[in-house]
NUVEX-993417 format. One record per residue (C-alpha): residue in three letters; x, y, z. Coordinates in steps of 0.1 Angstrom, whole numbers, padded with zeros to 4 digits, always signed. Example, Ala and Ser with C-alpha at 12.3 -4.5 7.8 and 13.67 -1.06 7.14 Angstrom:
<recs>
ALA+0123-0045+0078/SER+0137-0011+0071/
</recs>
This chain:
<recs>
UNK+0679+0860+1418/UNK+0658+0866+1386/UNK+0675+0870+1353/UNK+0675+0905+1336/UNK+0646+0908+1312/UNK+0666+0933+1292/UNK+0689+0903+1286/UNK+0665+0878+1283/UNK+0650+0900+1254/UNK+0682+0903+1237/UNK+0688+0866+1240/UNK+0652+0857+1223/UNK+0655+0886+1198/UNK+0661+0870+1161/UNK+0688+0895+1157/UNK+0704+0889+1190/UNK+0737+0875+1192/UNK+0733+0848+1217/UNK+0710+0816+1210/UNK+0684+0835+1193/UNK+0659+0823+1166/UNK+0677+0812+1137/UNK+0664+0799+1102/UNK+0670+0763+1104/UNK+0694+0747+1079/UNK+0684+0726+1053/UNK+0703+0695+1050/UNK+0717+0689+1014/UNK+0698+0656+1008/UNK+0666+0676+1014/UNK+0677+0700+0990/UNK+0682+0677+0962/UNK+0647+0660+0970/UNK+0631+0693+0970/UNK+0649+0701+0936/UNK+0633+0666+0921/UNK+0600+0673+0933/UNK+0600+0709+0921/UNK+0615+0698+0889/UNK+0588+0671+0883/UNK+0559+0696+0889/UNK+0575+0724+0868/UNK+0581+0700+0837/UNK+0546+0685+0839/UNK+0532+0722+0840/UNK+0556+0734+0811/UNK+0542+0703+0788/UNK+0507+0704+0800/UNK+0501+0740+0797/UNK+0525+0744+0766/UNK+0545+0773+0785/UNK+0574+0778+0762/UNK+0594+0802+0783/UNK+0592+0777+0811/UNK+0605+0749+0792/UNK+0634+0770+0777/UNK+0644+0781+0810/UNK+0644+0744+0824/UNK+0664+0734+0795/UNK+0691+0764+0801/UNK+0693+0755+0841/UNK+0699+0721+0833/UNK+0724+0728+0803/UNK+0745+0755+0824/UNK+0747+0732+0853/UNK+0761+0703+0833/UNK+0785+0727+0813/UNK+0795+0739+0847/UNK+0805+0704+0856/UNK+0824+0696+0822/UNK+0843+0728+0825/UNK+0863+0714+0852/UNK+0865+0678+0838/UNK+0895+0681+0816/UNK+0920+0697+0839/UNK+0904+0677+0870/UNK+0911+0643+0852/UNK+0946+0654+0842/UNK+0958+0665+0873/UNK+0942+0641+0896/UNK+0954+0612+0875/UNK+0989+0626+0876/UNK+0991+0633+0912/UNK+0977+0601+0919/UNK+1004+0579+0900/UNK+1031+0599+0917/UNK+1014+0596+0952/UNK+1018+0556+0947/UNK+1056+0563+0955/UNK+1045+0569+0991/UNK+1027+0535+0992/UNK+1043+0500+1001/UNK+1033+0475+0976/UNK+1022+0501+0950/UNK+1019+0477+0921/UNK+1002+0449+0942/UNK+0977+0472+0951/UNK+0969+0488+0915/UNK+0969+0451+0903/UNK+0942+0440+0932/UNK+0922+0472+0925/UNK+0921+0465+0887/UNK+0912+0431+0896/UNK+0884+0438+0919/UNK+0869+0461+0894/UNK+0868+0434+0868/UNK+0853+0411+0893/UNK+0826+0434+0902/UNK+0820+0443+0866/UNK+0814+0405+0856/UNK+0789+0400+0884/UNK+0769+0435+0876/UNK+0768+0423+0839/UNK+0754+0389+0848/UNK+0727+0407+0868/UNK+0719+0429+0839/UNK+0717+0399+0815/UNK+0696+0378+0840/UNK+0668+0407+0844/UNK+0668+0412+0809/UNK+0664+0376+0800/UNK+0635+0373+0826/UNK+0614+0404+0818/UNK+0619+0408+0778/UNK+0621+0446+0782/UNK+0616+0452+0745/UNK+0585+0432+0742/UNK+0552+0449+0743/UNK+0565+0484+0739/UNK+0550+0497+0708/UNK+0581+0508+0694/UNK+0596+0496+0661/UNK+0631+0499+0641/UNK+0616+0530+0624/UNK+0616+0548+0657/UNK+0654+0544+0663/UNK+0680+0564+0645/UNK+0718+0566+0639/UNK+0736+0583+0665/UNK+0757+0614+0662/UNK+0791+0596+0675/UNK+0797+0556+0674/UNK+0822+0538+0691/UNK+0841+0507+0676/UNK+0871+0485+0691/UNK+0894+0503+0661/UNK+0884+0539+0675/UNK+0889+0526+0710/UNK+0921+0514+0707/UNK+0937+0539+0684/UNK+0916+0569+0701/UNK+0938+0562+0733/UNK+0968+0584+0717/UNK+0960+0617+0709/UNK+0974+0637+0679/UNK+0983+0667+0699/UNK+0983+0676+0735/UNK+0956+0704+0730/UNK+0927+0687+0712/UNK+0917+0660+0740/UNK+0911+0692+0763/UNK+0891+0710+0738/UNK+0870+0682+0727/UNK+0869+0669+0762/UNK+0881+0630+0752/UNK+0887+0617+0787/UNK+0904+0587+0777/UNK+0932+0606+0758/UNK+0933+0628+0787/UNK+0939+0599+0810/UNK+0966+0585+0788/UNK+0987+0619+0788/UNK+0982+0622+0826/UNK+0995+0584+0828/UNK+1025+0592+0808/UNK+1033+0623+0827/UNK+1030+0608+0861/UNK+1053+0576+0851/UNK+1077+0601+0835/UNK+1078+0621+0868/UNK+1085+0591+0890/UNK+1113+0586+0868/UNK+1126+0618+0872/UNK+1124+0618+0910/UNK+1135+0648+0927/UNK+1138+0671+0896/UNK+1099+0668+0891/UNK+1092+0679+0927/UNK+1086+0715+0916/UNK+1059+0702+0889/UNK+1042+0679+0914/UNK+1038+0707+0940/UNK+1023+0728+0913/UNK+1000+0699+0902/UNK+0989+0693+0937/UNK+0980+0727+0943/UNK+0959+0734+0909/UNK+0942+0701+0919/UNK+0931+0715+0950/UNK+0921+0747+0934/UNK+0901+0730+0907/UNK+0883+0709+0936/UNK+0875+0740+0957/UNK+0861+0757+0922/UNK+0842+0724+0915/UNK+0825+0725+0951/UNK+0810+0759+0940/UNK+0794+0742+0911/UNK+0781+0711+0933/UNK+0763+0736+0957/UNK+0743+0745+0927/UNK+0731+0707+0924/UNK+0697+0716+0937/UNK+0689+0744+0910/UNK+0707+0719+0883/UNK+0682+0690+0894/UNK+0652+0713+0888/UNK+0665+0720+0853/UNK+0675+0686+0843/UNK+0645+0667+0856/UNK+0621+0695+0846/UNK+0632+0694+0811/UNK+0631+0658+0809/UNK+0596+0658+0819/UNK+0587+0686+0798/UNK+0604+0675+0766/UNK+0595+0637+0768/UNK+0565+0633+0787/UNK+0549+0604+0807/UNK+0534+0588+0775/UNK+0570+0584+0764/UNK+0583+0571+0796/UNK+0556+0548+0799/UNK+0568+0528+0767/UNK+0602+0519+0783/UNK+0585+0514+0817/UNK+0600+0476+0818/UNK+0633+0487+0806/UNK+0635+0516+0829/UNK+0625+0493+0859/UNK+0650+0470+0847/UNK+0679+0493+0849/UNK+0669+0505+0883/UNK+0662+0471+0896/UNK+0693+0460+0883/UNK+0714+0490+0898/UNK+0698+0485+0933/UNK+0706+0451+0932/UNK+0742+0456+0929/UNK+0742+0490+0949/UNK+0721+0477+0979/UNK+0729+0440+0975/UNK+0765+0429+0959/UNK+0784+0458+0975/UNK+0770+0452+1010/UNK+0776+0414+1006/UNK+0812+0418+0994/UNK+0819+0443+1021/UNK+0807+0419+1049/UNK+0821+0386+1033/UNK+0852+0398+1020/UNK+0862+0429+1037/UNK+0846+0421+1071/UNK+0828+0458+1074/UNK+0795+0468+1081/UNK+0775+0479+1050/UNK+0756+0504+1071/UNK+0784+0523+1081/UNK+0796+0523+1044/UNK+0761+0540+1033/UNK+0765+0564+1059/UNK+0800+0575+1051/UNK+0795+0572+1012/UNK+0759+0586+1008/UNK+0771+0624+1001/UNK+0791+0610+0971/UNK+0764+0586+0960/UNK+0737+0612+0963/UNK+0756+0638+0942/UNK+0764+0614+0917/UNK+0727+0606+0914/UNK+0718+0645+0905/UNK+0748+0654+0885/UNK+0751+0624+0864/UNK+0789+0626+0861/UNK+0816+0602+0881/UNK+0842+0628+0871/UNK+0822+0656+0887/UNK+0814+0637+0918/UNK+0852+0628+0922/UNK+0864+0653+0951/UNK+0836+0641+0974/UNK+0841+0604+0963/UNK+0879+0606+0972/UNK+0870+0627+1006/UNK+0844+0600+1017/UNK+0867+0572+1008/UNK+0894+0587+1031/UNK+0869+0593+1056/UNK+0860+0557+1056/UNK+0896+0546+1067/UNK+0915+0543+1032/UNK+0948+0558+1034/UNK+0950+0591+1012/UNK+0980+0578+0992/UNK+0960+0549+0979/UNK+0927+0566+0979/UNK+0943+0593+0957/UNK+0951+0569+0930/UNK+0921+0546+0934/UNK+0895+0571+0932/UNK+0903+0590+0901/UNK+0913+0555+0886/UNK+0877+0544+0891/UNK+0862+0575+0882/UNK+0873+0569+0847/UNK+0872+0530+0844/UNK+0847+0516+0871/UNK+0812+0518+0856/UNK+0792+0488+0869/UNK+0760+0508+0860/UNK+0767+0524+0828/UNK+0792+0499+0813/UNK+0778+0466+0829/UNK+0741+0465+0837/UNK+0729+0492+0814/UNK+0749+0479+0779/UNK+0736+0442+0790/UNK+0700+0451+0791/UNK+0699+0476+0763/UNK+0714+0446+0737/UNK+0685+0427+0748/UNK+0660+0456+0746/UNK+0674+0467+0711/UNK+0677+0430+0695/UNK+0640+0424+0707/UNK+0631+0456+0691/UNK+0647+0448+0660/UNK+0639+0411+0660/UNK+0676+0396+0663/UNK+0681+0364+0684/UNK+0709+0365+0708/UNK+0730+0334+0716/UNK+0752+0323+0744/UNK+0783+0336+0724/UNK+0766+0369+0722/UNK+0761+0373+0758/UNK+0797+0362+0764/UNK+0806+0391+0742/UNK+0785+0415+0763/UNK+0804+0406+0793/UNK+0837+0409+0777/UNK+0829+0445+0764/UNK+0817+0453+0797/UNK+0849+0445+0813/UNK+0874+0457+0790/UNK+0857+0484+0773/UNK+0844+0505+0805/UNK+0870+0529+0801/UNK+0851+0544+0773/UNK+0823+0560+0793/UNK+0851+0580+0807/UNK+0829+0593+0839/UNK+0810+0617+0817/UNK+0773+0619+0816/UNK+0755+0593+0795/UNK+0768+0559+0781/UNK+0763+0563+0744/UNK+0800+0555+0734/UNK+0796+0521+0756/UNK+0763+0513+0740/UNK+0775+0517+0705/UNK+0807+0499+0713/UNK+0787+0469+0727/UNK+0762+0471+0695/UNK+0787+0473+0670/UNK+0806+0443+0687/UNK+0775+0423+0685/UNK+0765+0434+0650/UNK+0732+0447+0662/UNK+0717+0482+0644/UNK+0733+0512+0659/UNK+0698+0528+0651/UNK+0688+0512+0684/UNK+0707+0539+0701/UNK+0685+0564+0691/UNK+0654+0546+0708/UNK+0673+0549+0742/UNK+0684+0585+0740/UNK+0651+0599+0748/UNK+0651+0581+0780/UNK+0689+0586+0788/UNK+0688+0614+0815/UNK+0664+0594+0836/UNK+0685+0560+0834/UNK+0719+0578+0837/UNK+0709+0592+0873/UNK+0709+0555+0889/UNK+0737+0542+0867/UNK+0759+0570+0879/UNK+0750+0566+0917/UNK+0760+0528+0910/UNK+0791+0537+0895/UNK+0803+0559+0921/UNK+0792+0537+0950/UNK+0814+0511+0933/UNK+0841+0536+0932/UNK+0842+0535+0970/UNK+0836+0499+0976/UNK+0866+0486+0957/UNK+0893+0509+0977/UNK+0876+0496+1010/UNK+0878+0459+0997/UNK+0913+0464+0987/UNK+0925+0483+1018/UNK+0909+0461+1041/UNK+0926+0427+1025/UNK+0960+0445+1026/UNK+0954+0454+1061/UNK+0960+0492+1054/UNK+0925+0501+1064/UNK+0918+0524+1094/UNK+0889+0502+1106/UNK+0884+0528+1136/UNK+0880+0557+1113/UNK+0855+0536+1093/UNK+0834+0528+1123/UNK+0834+0562+1134/UNK+0822+0577+1103/UNK+0789+0583+1115/UNK+0804+0608+1140/UNK+0806+0635+1115/UNK+0777+0649+1093/UNK+0769+0624+1064/UNK+0741+0645+1047/UNK+0763+0674+1037/UNK+0786+0671+1010/UNK+0801+0702+1022/UNK+0810+0686+1054/UNK+0836+0659+1037/UNK+0848+0687+1013/UNK+0854+0711+1042/UNK+0890+0706+1039/UNK+0892+0709+1000/
</recs>
């Protein structure tokens, strides 16, 4: 018996409620790529045609996107650290897990800084650039060991939030979390409220994350319009070094550790962690990416109680891109520009600063504080920071992607070695969409 023509027409109609025509859904990664391409084109157009309104628009769009991310940073960090510390009471051998996590943070940081130093010594990124000490300028904010150590403790509870001092916010959250553990059941109402606030912040942050393709257009477009290809050309070797160094860690060191130490498939890791990595590349913020990072870590089989500690901890301290590879290469680059000879002792100092001082980066966009901390330790001119500020947005994308990948890898390694990793869930990570951050945040 033939089908009813009217029914068939209704089914085929774009407005039909059946299996009619629908606009295909564009994957999030494709939206990001489209934003990158469009941003480059608009930036080139604004610069080559001297279109001031387009230049200003790109600047404002990128600035608003970053400001929206920063708006959630302070409360997100506070409540994430507070809740993560109190969640450790639900985990067996919590002290052991925390110690192992910190140990692996340090091990991978040492590997990353060694790669950075090796690439810098081989390529000599500061040679032949045409840059001179006169091109440098003092940074607005510099970091020193005294500032780092004394700056951990805030003068009051308000200023760290208004000035976005993430390190001080982490300190206060840690104190509050430990105090809550000591109070026991009396602190339960506060903990329940904190968990609810954290979920609310993550939901609000997801609304910002959905704007990432638009933010990408502004950020990339402004970088091209403001700096131009000529300036980028002067930093070609240094830029390539940073990207190659980060790529070696991201696609070489991490997979090797997963195979040899955790006995896990690297391919499964990238399929599961890719939403966080791609968002980190665009947003340039480990803290802004943290909700997605935690979700993909849990989806890869790490227990929620441990992931809720290790990921926020990593988002503020685990910075292989910003705090290991980049400072090592930048120190060599600046030393060559200013004609300063570095010795073996200086390279050891770079490794020390990278491992101990990485918390100074605090998961925000850029790594200026960490760079000034490294330069001041080595006695290199701080004017060198000014040489790198122009190119920093381009470098920061790859650095942050590497940071976030490491923030997922370490919990996987520790959970695997402690035999608390759900391997079936890890191996099944490909069964759910991996190209949409909204898929991993569906429960947020």
